[in-house]
Every structure is written in structure tokens, then in C-alpha cells.
N, CA, C and O atoms as a GROMACS GRO file, in nm:
protein
  224
    1UNK      N    1  33.866  -0.763   0.428
    1UNK     CA    2  33.970  -0.766   0.328
    1UNK      C    3  33.908  -0.817   0.197
    1UNK      O    4  33.834  -0.916   0.197
    2UNK      N    5  33.938  -0.751   0.087
    2UNK     CA    6  33.885  -0.788  -0.043
    2UNK      C    7  33.958  -0.910  -0.099
    2UNK      O    8  34.081  -0.919  -0.090
    3UNK      N    9  33.883  -1.003  -0.156
    3UNK     CA   10  33.942  -1.121  -0.220
    3UNK      C   11  34.004  -1.079  -0.353
    3UNK      O   12  33.933  -1.025  -0.438
    4UNK      N   13  34.132  -1.102  -0.371
    4UNK     CA   14  34.202  -1.058  -0.493
    4UNK      C   15  34.223  -1.172  -0.592
    4UNK      O   16  34.295  -1.154  -0.691
    5UNK      N   17  34.162  -1.288  -0.568
    5UNK     CA   18  34.177  -1.401  -0.661
    5UNK      C   19  34.112  -1.366  -0.794
    5UNK      O   20  34.010  -1.297  -0.799
    6UNK      N   21  34.171  -1.415  -0.901
    6UNK     CA   22  34.117  -1.390  -1.035
    6UNK      C   23  33.983  -1.462  -1.051
    6UNK      O   24  33.962  -1.570  -0.997
    7UNK      N   25  33.895  -1.401  -1.126
    7UNK     CA   26  33.765  -1.461  -1.155
    7UNK      C   27  33.784  -1.563  -1.267
    7UNK      O   28  33.814  -1.524  -1.380
    8UNK      N   29  33.769  -1.693  -1.238
    8UNK     CA   30  33.794  -1.795  -1.341
    8UNK      C   31  33.693  -1.791  -1.455
    8UNK      O   32  33.717  -1.853  -1.559
    9UNK      N   33  33.583  -1.721  -1.439
    9UNK     CA   34  33.484  -1.714  -1.546
    9UNK      C   35  33.513  -1.600  -1.644
    9UNK      O   36  33.446  -1.590  -1.747
   10UNK      N   37  33.610  -1.516  -1.614
   10UNK     CA   38  33.642  -1.404  -1.703
   10UNK      C   39  33.739  -1.451  -1.812
   10UNK      O   40  33.841  -1.514  -1.782
   11UNK      N   41  33.708  -1.421  -1.934
   11UNK     CA   42  33.789  -1.460  -2.048
   11UNK      C   43  33.861  -1.337  -2.103
   11UNK      O   44  33.798  -1.235  -2.128
   12UNK      N   45  33.992  -1.347  -2.121
   12UNK     CA   46  34.071  -1.237  -2.176
   12UNK      C   47  34.106  -1.269  -2.321
   12UNK      O   48  34.151  -1.379  -2.352
   13UNK      N   49  34.086  -1.173  -2.409
   13UNK     CA   50  34.113  -1.190  -2.552
   13UNK      C   51  34.218  -1.087  -2.593
   13UNK      O   52  34.209  -0.970  -2.557
   14UNK      N   53  34.318  -1.132  -2.670
   14UNK     CA   54  34.420  -1.040  -2.718
   14UNK      C   55  34.518  -1.107  -2.812
   14UNK      O   56  34.519  -1.230  -2.823
   15UNK      N   57  34.600  -1.028  -2.879
   15UNK     CA   58  34.697  -1.083  -2.974
   15UNK      C   59  34.824  -1.131  -2.904
   15UNK      O   60  34.852  -1.094  -2.790
   16UNK      N   61  34.899  -1.214  -2.973
   16UNK     CA   62  35.027  -1.264  -2.923
   16UNK      C   63  35.138  -1.173  -2.976
   16UNK      O   64  35.218  -1.214  -3.060
   17UNK      N   65  35.141  -1.051  -2.927
   17UNK     CA   66  35.240  -0.953  -2.971
   17UNK      C   67  35.175  -0.833  -3.035
   17UNK      O   68  35.053  -0.829  -3.054
   18UNK      N   69  35.258  -0.735  -3.069
   18UNK     CA   70  35.204  -0.611  -3.127
   18UNK      C   71  35.301  -0.545  -3.224
   18UNK      O   72  35.266  -0.443  -3.284
   19UNK      N   73  35.420  -0.596  -3.241
   19UNK     CA   74  35.523  -0.526  -3.318
   19UNK      C   75  35.547  -0.587  -3.456
   19UNK      O   76  35.661  -0.601  -3.499
   20UNK      N   77  35.440  -0.622  -3.523
   20UNK     CA   78  35.451  -0.685  -3.655
   20UNK      C   79  35.440  -0.578  -3.764
   20UNK      O   80  35.341  -0.506  -3.771
   21UNK      N   81  35.541  -0.570  -3.848
   21UNK     CA   82  35.543  -0.467  -3.954
   21UNK      C   83  35.427  -0.484  -4.052
   21UNK      O   84  35.376  -0.384  -4.103
   22UNK      N   85  35.386  -0.607  -4.080
   22UNK     CA   86  35.278  -0.627  -4.177
   22UNK      C   87  35.140  -0.590  -4.121
   22UNK      O   88  35.040  -0.600  -4.192
   23UNK      N   89  35.133  -0.548  -3.995
   23UNK     CA   90  35.008  -0.500  -3.937
   23UNK      C   91  34.986  -0.352  -3.966
   23UNK      O   92  34.875  -0.301  -3.945
   24UNK      N   93  35.088  -0.281  -4.015
   24UNK     CA   94  35.072  -0.140  -4.051
   24UNK      C   95  34.980  -0.134  -4.173
   24UNK      O   96  35.011  -0.193  -4.277
   25UNK      N   97  34.872  -0.066  -4.160
   25UNK     CA   98  34.770  -0.061  -4.265
   25UNK      C   99  34.646  -0.137  -4.222
   25UNK      O  100  34.543  -0.075  -4.196
   26UNK      N  101  34.653  -0.272  -4.212
   26UNK     CA  102  34.534  -0.347  -4.169
   26UNK      C  103  34.495  -0.324  -4.022
   26UNK      O  104  34.376  -0.320  -3.990
   27UNK      N  105  34.593  -0.308  -3.934
   27UNK     CA  106  34.566  -0.293  -3.791
   27UNK      C  107  34.600  -0.152  -3.743
   27UNK      O  108  34.517  -0.087  -3.680
   28UNK      N  109  34.719  -0.107  -3.772
   28UNK     CA  110  34.765   0.026  -3.729
   28UNK      C  111  34.748   0.126  -3.842
   28UNK      O  112  34.755   0.089  -3.959
   29UNK      N  113  34.725   0.253  -3.808
   29UNK     CA  114  34.718   0.355  -3.913
   29UNK      C  115  34.849   0.361  -3.992
   29UNK      O  116  34.957   0.352  -3.934
   30UNK      N  117  34.838   0.377  -4.122
   30UNK     CA  118  34.959   0.380  -4.204
   30UNK      C  119  35.021   0.519  -4.210
   30UNK      O  120  35.133   0.535  -4.259
   31UNK      N  121  34.952   0.620  -4.160
   31UNK     CA  122  35.008   0.755  -4.160
   31UNK      C  123  35.045   0.796  -4.018
   31UNK      O  124  34.972   0.768  -3.923
   32UNK      N  125  35.158   0.860  -4.004
   32UNK     CA  126  35.204   0.909  -3.874
   32UNK      C  127  35.268   0.801  -3.790
   32UNK      O  128  35.254   0.681  -3.816
   33UNK      N  129  35.340   0.844  -3.687
   33UNK     CA  130  35.404   0.751  -3.595
   33UNK      C  131  35.317   0.739  -3.470
   33UNK      O  132  35.272   0.839  -3.414
   34UNK      N  133  35.294   0.615  -3.429
   34UNK     CA  134  35.215   0.591  -3.309
   34UNK      C  135  35.288   0.492  -3.219
   34UNK      O  136  35.376   0.418  -3.264
   35UNK      N  137  35.252   0.492  -3.093
   35UNK     CA  138  35.300   0.390  -3.000
   35UNK      C  139  35.208   0.269  -3.021
   35UNK      O  140  35.093   0.270  -2.978
   36UNK      N  141  35.259   0.166  -3.086
   36UNK     CA  142  35.175   0.052  -3.125
   36UNK      C  143  35.114  -0.020  -3.006
   36UNK      O  144  34.997  -0.060  -3.012
   37UNK      N  145  35.189  -0.038  -2.899
   37UNK     CA  146  35.135  -0.107  -2.782
   37UNK      C  147  35.019  -0.027  -2.722
   37UNK      O  148  34.914  -0.084  -2.690
   38UNK      N  149  35.036   0.102  -2.706
   38UNK     CA  150  34.929   0.186  -2.652
   38UNK      C  151  34.807   0.184  -2.743
   38UNK      O  152  34.694   0.178  -2.696
   39UNK      N  153  34.830   0.188  -2.872
   39UNK     CA  154  34.720   0.189  -2.969
   39UNK      C  155  34.638   0.060  -2.961
   39UNK      O  156  34.516   0.065  -2.949
   40UNK      N  157  34.705  -0.054  -2.966
   40UNK     CA  158  34.632  -0.181  -2.970
   40UNK      C  159  34.571  -0.217  -2.835
   40UNK      O  160  34.473  -0.292  -2.829
   41UNK      N  161  34.627  -0.164  -2.727
   41UNK     CA  162  34.573  -0.191  -2.593
   41UNK      C  163  34.434  -0.130  -2.575
   41UNK      O  164  34.361  -0.170  -2.484
   42UNK      N  165  34.397  -0.037  -2.659
   42UNK     CA  166  34.263   0.022  -2.651
   42UNK      C  167  34.155  -0.076  -2.694
   42UNK      O  168  34.038  -0.057  -2.660
   43UNK      N  169  34.193  -0.182  -2.766
   43UNK     CA  170  34.095  -0.273  -2.824
   43UNK      C  171  34.091  -0.412  -2.761
   43UNK      O  172  33.998  -0.488  -2.786
   44UNK      N  173  34.190  -0.446  -2.678
   44UNK     CA  174  34.199  -0.581  -2.622
   44UNK      C  175  34.215  -0.577  -2.471
   44UNK      O  176  34.265  -0.480  -2.414
   45UNK      N  177  34.171  -0.686  -2.405
   45UNK     CA  178  34.185  -0.702  -2.260
   45UNK      C  179  34.327  -0.737  -2.218
   45UNK      O  180  34.370  -0.702  -2.108
   46UNK      N  181  34.400  -0.805  -2.305
   46UNK     CA  182  34.537  -0.846  -2.273
   46UNK      C  183  34.619  -0.855  -2.401
   46UNK      O  184  34.564  -0.868  -2.511
   47UNK      N  185  34.751  -0.848  -2.386
   47UNK     CA  186  34.844  -0.862  -2.498
   47UNK      C  187  34.960  -0.946  -2.448
   47UNK      O  188  35.017  -0.919  -2.342
   48UNK      N  189  34.996  -1.048  -2.525
   48UNK     CA  190  35.106  -1.135  -2.485
   48UNK      C  191  35.239  -1.061  -2.501
   48UNK      O  192  35.267  -1.004  -2.607
   49UNK      N  193  35.319  -1.063  -2.397
   49UNK     CA  194  35.452  -1.000  -2.400
   49UNK      C  195  35.556  -1.110  -2.414
   49UNK      O  196  35.603  -1.164  -2.313
   50UNK      N  197  35.593  -1.142  -2.535
   50UNK     CA  198  35.689  -1.250  -2.557
   50UNK      C  199  35.826  -1.198  -2.600
   50UNK      O  200  35.907  -1.275  -2.651
   51UNK      N  201  35.852  -1.072  -2.580
   51UNK     CA  202  35.978  -1.013  -2.626
   51UNK      C  203  36.099  -1.062  -2.546
   51UNK      O  204  36.211  -1.056  -2.597
   52UNK      N  205  36.079  -1.109  -2.423
   52UNK     CA  206  36.194  -1.153  -2.344
   52UNK      C  207  36.262  -1.274  -2.408
   52UNK      O  208  36.381  -1.297  -2.384
   53UNK      N  209  36.190  -1.350  -2.487
   53UNK     CA  210  36.248  -1.468  -2.550
   53UNK      C  211  36.290  -1.442  -2.694
   53UNK      O  212  36.383  -1.506  -2.743
   54UNK      N  213  36.225  -1.351  -2.763
   54UNK     CA  214  36.245  -1.338  -2.905
   54UNK      C  215  36.317  -1.211  -2.951
   54UNK      O  216  36.379  -1.213  -3.057
   55UNK      N  217  36.311  -1.103  -2.876
   55UNK     CA  218  36.366  -0.977  -2.928
   55UNK      C  219  36.441  -0.896  -2.826
   55UNK      O  220  36.428  -0.773  -2.827
   56UNK      N  221  36.517  -0.954  -2.741
   56UNK     CA  222  36.591  -0.875  -2.643
   56UNK      C  223  36.736  -0.865  -2.683
   56UNK      O  224  36.815  -0.802  -2.612
   0.00000   0.00000   0.00000
């Protein structure tokens, strides 16, 4: 059986959210409509999902 415990030496880097309007241009392309979560997930290991507390 494979050990499924997380590797404590692995470091995950990512932003605390993805739906910030002021990121259009500096982070997201300013032309066309994109799925922001899918776009930013290409560049980071993890993304904080804090919408359950702030935007539901």
C-alpha cells in the first residue's frame, strides 16, 4: 500500500485568491474573457480558496 502522507519538505507557493479586479493587466490579460482561476493555476502550486467566508 502506498503511503499517502504529505511530504513535509515540499513547499507550496500561491496567491491568497484570484478574483481581484486590479490584477487585470498586471496578472491577467486585459483583452478577452478568461477563466481567472484556470489561468492563474498554470503558474502556482496552490491557490487559497477563501470565498466561503468573504463572497458567498
